[in-house]
C-alpha positions in Angstrom: -12.4 -35.9 64.0 -13.2 -33.7 61.0 -14.7 -30.4 61.8 -18.5 -30.1 61.4 -20.3 -27.2 59.7 -23.6 -27.8 58.1 -23.3 -27.2 54.4 -26.3 -24.8 54.7 -24.1 -22.4 56.6 -21.6 -22.1 53.7 -24.0 -19.7 52.0 -23.4 -17.2 54.8 -20.0 -15.5 54.5 -20.0 -14.6 58.2 -20.3 -18.3 59.1 -17.5 -19.2 56.9 -15.2 -16.5 58.3 -16.2 -17.5 61.8 -15.3 -21.1 61.1 -12.1 -20.6 59.1 -10.6 -17.5 60.6 -12.0 -16.9 64.1 -12.3 -20.5 65.2 -8.9 -21.4 63.7 -10.1 -24.3 61.5 -8.4 -22.7 58.5 -9.1 -23.8 54.9 -7.8 -27.2 55.9 -10.8 -27.6 58.2 -13.1 -26.3 55.5 -11.6 -28.7 53.0 -12.0 -31.6 55.4 -15.8 -31.0 55.9 -16.0 -32.3 52.3 -17.5 -29.2 50.8 -18.4 -29.5 47.2 -18.5 -25.8 46.2 -16.1 -23.0 46.9 -17.5 -20.4 49.3 -18.1 -17.0 47.7 -15.4 -15.1 49.5 -12.7 -17.3 48.0 -13.9 -16.5 44.4 -11.2 -14.4 42.8 -11.8 -11.5 40.5 -12.2 -12.2 36.8 -8.5 -11.3 35.8 -7.2 -13.8 38.3 -9.5 -16.6 37.1 -8.4 -15.8 33.6 -4.7 -16.2 34.5 -5.6 -19.6 36.0 -6.7 -20.7 32.5 -3.6 -19.6 30.8 -0.8 -20.5 33.2 0.5 -23.5 31.3 0.7 -22.1 27.8 4.5 -21.7 27.6 7.6 -23.9 27.4 9.8 -21.3 29.1 11.5 -22.5 32.2 13.5 -20.9 35.0 17.2 -21.8 35.2 18.2 -24.8 37.3 21.8 -24.2 38.7 24.1 -26.9 40.0 26.0 -25.3 42.9 28.5 -28.1 43.2 30.2 -27.1 39.9 33.9 -26.8 40.8 34.0 -23.7 38.6 32.8 -21.1 41.1 32.9 -18.3 38.6 30.5 -20.2 36.3 28.1 -20.7 39.2 28.3 -17.1 40.2 27.7 -15.9 36.7 24.6 -18.2 36.2 23.1 -17.0 39.5 23.6 -13.3 38.8 22.3 -13.8 35.2 19.2 -15.5 36.5 18.7 -12.8 39.2 18.7 -10.2 36.4 16.7 -11.9 33.8 14.3 -14.0 35.8 14.5 -13.0 39.4 13.9 -16.8 40.1 16.1 -19.9 39.8 16.4 -23.4 41.2 19.5 -24.7 42.9 20.6 -28.3 43.2 23.6 -29.8 45.0 23.4 -26.8 47.3 25.1 -28.5 50.3 22.0 -28.6 52.6 21.5 -32.2 53.7 18.5 -33.7 52.1 17.3 -35.3 55.4 17.0 -31.8 56.9 14.6 -31.0 54.0 12.6 -34.2 54.5 12.4 -33.6 58.3 11.0 -30.0 57.9 8.5 -31.2 55.4 7.4 -34.0 57.7 7.2 -31.5 60.6 5.0 -29.2 58.5 2.5 -32.1 58.0 2.7 -32.8 61.7 1.9 -29.2 62.7 -1.1 -28.9 60.3 -2.4 -32.4 61.4 -2.6 -31.2 65.0 -6.1 -30.8 66.5 -7.6 -27.3 66.0 -7.3 -26.6 69.7 -3.6 -27.1 69.5 -3.0 -25.0 66.5 -5.3 -22.2 67.8 -2.9 -21.6 70.6 -0.8 -19.8 67.9 -3.4 -17.5 66.3 -3.0 -13.8 66.5 -5.4 -13.6 69.4 -3.8 -16.4 71.4 -0.1 -16.5 70.6 2.2 -15.7 73.5 4.4 -13.8 71.1 4.0 -11.8 67.9 6.9 -13.8 66.4 4.7 -17.0 66.1 1.5 -16.9 64.2 -0.9 -19.5 62.8 -3.2 -17.9 60.3 -5.0 -18.3 57.0 -5.1 -16.5 53.6 -2.8 -13.3 53.5 -4.5 -10.3 55.1 -8.1 -11.5 55.7 -9.0 -8.0 56.8 -7.6 -6.3 53.7 -8.6 -8.8 51.0 -11.7 -8.6 48.8 -11.2 -12.3 48.0 -9.5 -14.8 50.3 -6.7 -17.2 49.3 -6.8 -20.9 49.8 -3.9 -21.4 52.2 -3.1 -21.8 55.9 0.3 -21.0 57.4 2.4 -21.0 60.5 4.9 -18.1 60.5 8.0 -18.2 62.7 10.1 -15.1 63.0 13.5 -15.9 64.4 14.8 -13.8 67.4 17.1 -16.2 69.1 17.5 -20.0 69.7 16.3 -19.5 73.3 13.2 -17.6 72.2 12.4 -20.2 69.5 12.9 -23.0 72.1 10.4 -21.3 74.4 7.7 -20.2 71.9 7.8 -22.2 68.6 5.4 -25.2 68.5 7.1 -28.4 69.8 6.1 -30.5 66.8 8.1 -28.5 64.4 10.5 -26.2 66.2 13.7 -28.4 66.0 13.1 -29.2 62.4 12.4 -25.6 61.4 15.5 -24.3 63.3 17.7 -27.0 61.8 16.4 -26.1 58.3 17.1 -22.4 58.9 20.6 -23.0 60.4 21.7 -25.6 57.9 20.8 -23.4 54.9 22.8 -20.4 56.2 26.0 -21.3 54.4 24.2 -21.6 51.1 22.4 -18.3 51.7 25.8 -16.6 52.4 27.2 -18.1 49.3 24.3 -16.8 47.2 24.6 -13.3 48.7 28.4 -13.3 48.1 27.9 -14.1 44.4 25.1 -11.5 44.1 27.1 -8.9 46.0 30.4 -9.3 44.1 28.5 -8.6 40.9 27.4 -5.3 42.5 31.0 -4.4 43.5 30.4 -5.4 47.1 33.8 -6.9 47.9 32.9 -9.0 50.9 29.9 -9.9 53.0 31.2 -8.2 56.2 29.1 -7.8 59.3 27.4 -4.5 58.2 26.4 -6.1 54.8 25.4 -9.3 56.4 23.0 -7.4 58.8 21.7 -5.5 55.8 21.0 -8.5 53.6 20.2 -11.1 56.2 19.7 -9.3 59.4 16.4 -11.0 60.1 14.9 -14.4 59.1 11.4 -15.7 59.0 10.4 -19.3 58.2 6.8 -20.1 57.1 5.2 -23.5 57.0 2.5 -23.3 54.3 -0.4 -25.7 53.8 -2.6 -25.7 50.7 -5.4 -28.1 51.2 -7.5 -29.8 48.4 -9.9 -27.2 47.0 -13.3 -27.5 45.4 -13.5 -25.5 42.1 -9.7 -24.7 42.2 -10.0 -22.7 39.0 -12.1 -20.0 40.8 -9.5 -19.2 43.4 -5.8 -19.1 44.2 -3.4 -20.6 46.7 -1.5 -17.4 46.8 -2.4 -14.3 44.7 0.0 -12.4 42.5 2.8 -10.7 44.5 6.5 -10.2 44.8 8.3 -10.9 48.1 9.5 -8.1 50.4 12.6 -10.1 51.3 16.2 -9.8 50.2 16.1 -13.4 49.2 13.5 -16.1 49.5 14.6 -19.8 49.8 11.7 -22.1 49.0 11.4 -25.8 49.7 8.4 -27.3 47.9 7.0 -30.8 47.8 6.3 -32.8 44.7 2.8 -31.4 43.9 3.6 -28.2 42.0 1.5 -25.1 41.4 4.0 -22.2 41.8 4.0 -19.9 38.8 6.4 -17.1 38.0 5.8 -14.2 35.6 8.4 -14.2 32.8 10.1 -10.8 32.5 10.7 -11.3 28.8 7.3 -12.5 27.7 4.8 -11.8 30.5 3.8 -15.5 30.4 3.2 -17.4 33.6 5.8 -20.1 33.9 5.4 -23.2 36.1 8.2 -23.9 38.5 8.3 -27.7 38.4 9.3 -29.5 41.6 12.9 -30.8 41.3 13.6 -33.3 44.1 16.2 -32.0 46.5 16.2 -28.5 45.1 15.4 -25.1 46.4 13.6 -22.4 44.5 15.4 -19.1 45.1 13.9 -15.7 44.3 15.0 -12.1 44.6 12.8 -10.0 46.9 11.9 -6.3 46.7 14.7 -5.4 49.3 17.3 -6.8 47.0 15.8 -5.1 43.9 16.0 -1.8 45.8 19.6 -2.5 47.1 20.8 -3.4 43.6 19.1 -0.3 42.1 16.9 -2.5 39.9 19.6 -4.7 38.5 18.2 -7.8 40.3 14.5 -8.3 39.7 11.9 -9.2 42.3 9.3 -10.9 40.2 5.6 -11.6 40.5 4.6 -15.1 41.4 1.4 -16.9 42.4 0.3 -20.4 43.5 -2.7 -22.3 42.0 -5.2 -24.1 44.2 -5.3 -27.8 43.6 -8.4 -30.0 43.3 -6.8 -33.3 44.0 -3.8 -32.9 46.3 -2.8 -31.2 49.5 0.4 -29.3 49.0 3.0 -27.9 51.4 5.9 -25.5 51.0 8.4 -24.1 53.5 9.9 -20.7 52.5 12.7 -19.0 54.4 12.5 -15.2 54.0 15.9 -13.7 54.4 15.4 -10.0 55.2 17.1 -6.8 56.2 16.8 -6.0 60.0 13.5 -4.2 60.5 15.3 -0.9 61.5 17.7 -1.1 58.5 17.5 1.8 56.0 17.4 0.3 52.5 18.2 2.1 49.3 20.6 1.6 46.3 23.9 0.4 47.7 26.8 3.0 47.6 28.9 0.5 45.7 26.2 0.4 43.0 25.8 4.2 42.5 29.6 4.9 43.0 30.0 4.5 39.2 27.6 7.4 38.5 24.5 5.3 38.1 21.3 7.3 38.9 19.4 5.9 41.9 15.9 4.9 41.0 14.9 4.2 44.6 14.9 6.4 47.7 16.1 5.3 51.1 13.2 3.7 53.2 13.1 2.1 56.6 12.6 -1.6 56.0 9.9 -2.0 58.6 7.8 0.8 57.0 8.1 -0.9 53.7 6.9 -4.2 55.1 4.1 -2.6 57.0 2.8 -1.1 53.7 3.0 -4.6 52.1 0.8 -6.2 54.7 -1.7 -3.4 54.9 -3.2 -4.3 51.5 -4.2 -7.4 49.6 -1.8 -9.1 47.2 -1.6 -6.8 44.2 1.3 -7.9 42.0 4.3 -5.6 42.0 2.7 -2.4 43.4 4.6 -2.4 46.8 8.0 -1.5 45.3 6.5 1.8 44.0 6.5 2.8 47.6 10.3 3.2 47.3 10.5 4.7 43.8 12.0 8.2 43.5 
């Protein structure tokens, strides 16, 4: 049954917060009450609403790279080039079975279609572990304006821990998606590393680049007045790499480094969208770019996406790689403990590329 909330209450921000955040209905619950007007706390500042108007004004496109090309050098070159010039690219024929992708998308719908009582077992207040969290927006306590998105965040500790704590309706699919994409992730990191004089992805490097992994299931419900808000605000990721599976709806936009335009990332069936995160930008001493992106809200369709955030271990110290500065290149970032960096990111609202300044020399 759809949640009930008399429309009269929508005028009161406290009621909306209570319903969406505290009661665990999320924006999905809000959307399903059939509201016709966007509640005030979702209305974004003028600059963001302005970007919404101008996002589709360019014919630029991020590279789409076929990983099955037998010429490995050509693939490596295309990936490194995209990482430097765009910070974003799509990959096709990546070797991850397509049924694995379909299964995790179906599992995402299954989770969000659970009754609120079921999903609420995983909110910050109720979850039996900090590694599993069902929530809404980004940092509701830090934001001036909320974002039109619900999510389930799954931080991987071990198969046994996931088995015990991840929600039954999606845990096997999320684990399989994570495990089956590892070979591709290693390949990408090898290509990116070689270009930085990192000869091989040994255990030390692997723990630095991909020492911890988080899978998010994102749900962007139909939104009234979508032009007044965002699905996700402007930000760059704090990961080494982000691997994104998106459905066929679209709405992700990336800021072009060369023109500053916002470029749509069109859904390509069977593809992943790969982007460089801040940790990789720091490790590469700025050669690879972690680029701002945002997601539009949608007035006519529900959208899902399933990112895998490939991160350093929380206790890793990240700074420009010795291999990169060995040739006399000046470091532009200082060494920071990765968990401190991440904590800083989550302490504030989405604010474009400001987080990386935390590590600037």
